N, C-alpha and C positions, 0 to 999 in steps of 0.2 A: 150284845155284841153282835156284829154282822161280819160272817168270814165269806168274802168274796169266792175263796178257794183255798185248797191245803197249802200249808206253810211250806214254801220250797227249802230244799237243802241247794246244795251247788256254790255257784260264784255270784255273789252279791257286789254289786259296784256303789260304794258310797262317793256318789259323783260330785264332782267339785261345782262350786259356784263360781261360774265366770264373770268377772268384773270389766268393766272399760270405763276410763274418766270416772270413776266413783260411782257408777250406777251398774246395776243388773245388766248384764248383756245377753238379751233376749236372744239375737240372732244367733250367736256362739252357743247358748244353751240349747236351741233346735237342733243345731247342727250336730252337737254332742249326743243328743237323746237318739237321733235318726241313725248317727253312725253306731252306738253302742246296743241300739235294739237290733242290729243286725247281725250282732256277735253273740256268744254263746254266753249270755250272761242270764242270771235266773230272777233277779229283781233289783230295783234302784232304792236306795236311801239317799234322803234328800235332807239337807239342812244339818246333819251331825258334825261331826269334828273335822272331816274331810271337806265337806262343805262349808266351812266357816260360820258354822249355823250362829254360833253366838255374836258374830257382828253384823247379821242381817236385822232389820227392820221386820215389825209383823205384816207390813203390807209387802215387803220383798218376798217373804216366805210364803205368803200366798199367792203373788204371781210365779214364784218358784215351780211350786207344787202343779199351778194352773197350766203352766206353759209344758211343763214335763209331762202332764196327762194329756195333754192334747196332742202333743206331738207324738206320744207313744201311740195313742189310739190311731192316728195317720198310718203307722206303721203295721196296725192289726195284730201285732203280738200281744199288746196290752199287759206289758210287765207290771207285775206287782211293785207298788210304791210305797215305800216305808218312811216315816217321817221323824227325823230326831228331836227328841225333847230334852232339856235337861234344866238343873235348877235345883236349888236346896227348900223353894217353898212350896209344900205340898199344896195347899189352897191355890197358888198360883198356877201350878201344875194342873189341877182341876179344871180350872178356868181356861187354860191353854186348849185341854182335850174337848171342853164343851164348845169353844171358838172354831176348832177346827173338824167339830162331827162331821159335817156334811160335806167335805173337801172330798175331792177324787183321790183319796188313798185307802191302801190296803191295810195297813196298821202303824204302829208306833216302835222306834226303838228309843228307850227311855233309859238315860244313864242314872247311876247310883248319885246322889246329891254329894254336890263338891264341898269342900273347905268345911262345912260344918262337923264331920265325922262323925254323924249319928251311931246310936248302939244298932246292934242286929235286931234288936227289938224295933227300933226307929226305922231301919231299912223296910223290916216285914211291913209295918203298919204303913210306910210310905207307898211303898210299891202296890200294896192290896187296896189302898183307898185310891190310887191311880186306874189300876185294873178295873176297879169297880164302876168308875166314872168313865171309861173309854168305850167308845162306841166301835172301836176295831181292836184285833188281836194286838197284844202288846210283847214285846220282845225285849228283854232286860240287858244290861251293858254294863259289864263288870269291869272297869279298867280303874284299879286302885291307885296307879302311879300317876292318872290325872286326878282323881277324886279325892285322893287322901283316906277312902273307905274301902275295905274288902266285903264284899259280899260273901258271907260262908257260904259253903255247900249245904249245910243242915238248914239255913234259913232258905237257900235257893229252891231246894228241894220240896220245902214248906209252900213256897211261892208256886213251885210246878204244880199243885193240886188245885191252883185256882183257875177256873175255866177260861179265863180271859188272857193268861199268861201263858206264850207258846213256845217259849225259848229263850236263849240267852247267845249274845256277842260275848265271848269269853276272851277278855285280855287279862286275865287275873296276873299273868307272868309268873305264876306257880305250876310247873310242869305235873306236881304231884296231886294238887288239887285239881287240874284240869282232868287229869286221868281218873280220880276218884269221882268227879262229876260223870263222867263220859259211862262207868261203870255202873253208876247208881240213879241214873235218870230214869224217870218212868217213860214207858212207850210213849211215843209221839211228840216228845220234849225237844225241840231243834237246838242242838248246839253249833254254832258257828265260830269259829276262832277269827279273832280280829288282829292276829300276828301274822303278818304277811310271810315272814320269814319262817314261820312254824307250820306253813299250811299244809306241806307234806307228812310232816309227823302227826298233824292231828288228824289228817284221814287215816292215817295208819292206824290211830288209836280207836276210830270209830265217829269222828266228828261229823257231819252232815254237809260240811263245805266252809267257806270262809265270807266274811266281809271285807273285801281287799282292796285297799286303794291302788296298789301296785295292778291291780286288774285293768287299768287305765290303760296298761300298755301291755301287749302280748297276751290280750284277753283270753284267744283263743289256747294258748298255752297253759294256763291257769286251767281252764276246764278240763283240756287234756289231760292233767294230771290225775283229775278227780276220774274221768272216764275211764281212764287204763286201770286204776285200782280197782273200780266196780267191775270191770271186765276180768279181774284176776291177773292182770299182765303189770306185776310189781315191778320186773325189769324195765319196761317201758315207761311206766309213771317216774321211776327214780331217773332215768335218762333224761326225760322232760323237764324234771324237777333241777336237774344240775344246770341246764341252760336258764332257769328262770331266778334261781337261788341269788346269783348275783345281782341281779336286775332289782331286786326287790330289796337289796342292802342299798342300792344305789338310789334308788327312791326314797330313802329315809335318812340318806347321809346328811341332810338337814331338815329343820323342822317341815314337817308337812302341813300343808300342801305344796310348799314353793317350788320343788323336784317336779312333781306331776304337773303341774301347771307350765313351768317351763318347757318340759317335754312337748306337752300338748301344744304350744305356743309354736315351737320350732316343727311340729308335725302340721301345722295349719288346722289343726282343729278348734282353737279358739284364737280370738283375734287380738289377746292380751295376757301376758302373764301374771297380770294385776292381782294383788292381794290387798286386803285391809288391814291395818295395825291392829295388835301389836306384830302380825305376820309380816315378814320383809322377803324381798327378792331373794333368789340363790347366789352365792358367792361366783366371782368369775371363776374361780378353781373349779368349782361342782358343773358349772353351766359349760365349761369345757369338755368337762367328762361327759357329761349326757349329751352332748354335741356329738363325741367319739363314740358313744352309744348307740345314739338314734342313726347315724351313717353307718354302722355295723350291720343294725337291725334291717336297715334299707337295704343293703348289699345282699344279705342273706335272702331277705323275701324277693330280691329281683332273680335271684339263682335258682330259687326254688320252684 
């Protein structure tokens, strides 16, 4: 394992993958990386759910990483880059780790195997095998409502003993399980919520931050919530969160990342809101709601 730097908490951005005319839009990608590198985020995640990773070809994923790393280096912040990996074939996962070992990334976000619904022992052996073969740290991704299988806290804590498994993106959708994990985790095992609308409550219970698709919008606001809690300003944190909660719900009103891409396109951060099937554009009704919210946000910024 090669650890470039400590695993950060805070706000991680699962960056959307911009497309135009069916191809990776590198111009928009560079614009996004430059923009968010100037915002208070702590890491990028590429090619995961929000990044439509399952629709990307191998060469597109490699180009996505290369462009992001190069543009990030130009900003001199050199934010950590984690690459999303998923699948139900452990052997194929090992090959993917080998293929990407020399890429300019800081680690991997690896989801539970989907559809096959392995046993807890199968999950343990799957992740242990991948971590044994990963040249970078591994962040687990537990999201049973997408994969069909829930990684139990018992197995999670066993995996946390592996030197190359450094944390988890928690989307288990069970508040009791999430709290028990936070209470039981070993020191140094990072827990990041992946539920945007639960960001505040996760932080209050001790989470280290979040991997938040909604942080594409009002990025500083999400960072402010955590900063105020760390400073002991709970009233300031909840005040900031009240303003963000409805935004997070809006951006998940239809399947993600369509609403986020539409917002970024309207805000001229990307040149097209294009998605790849089976994802489809937002409805006219949601487009109108996003347009109204964007106008309100612009007015508020102008008055600030």
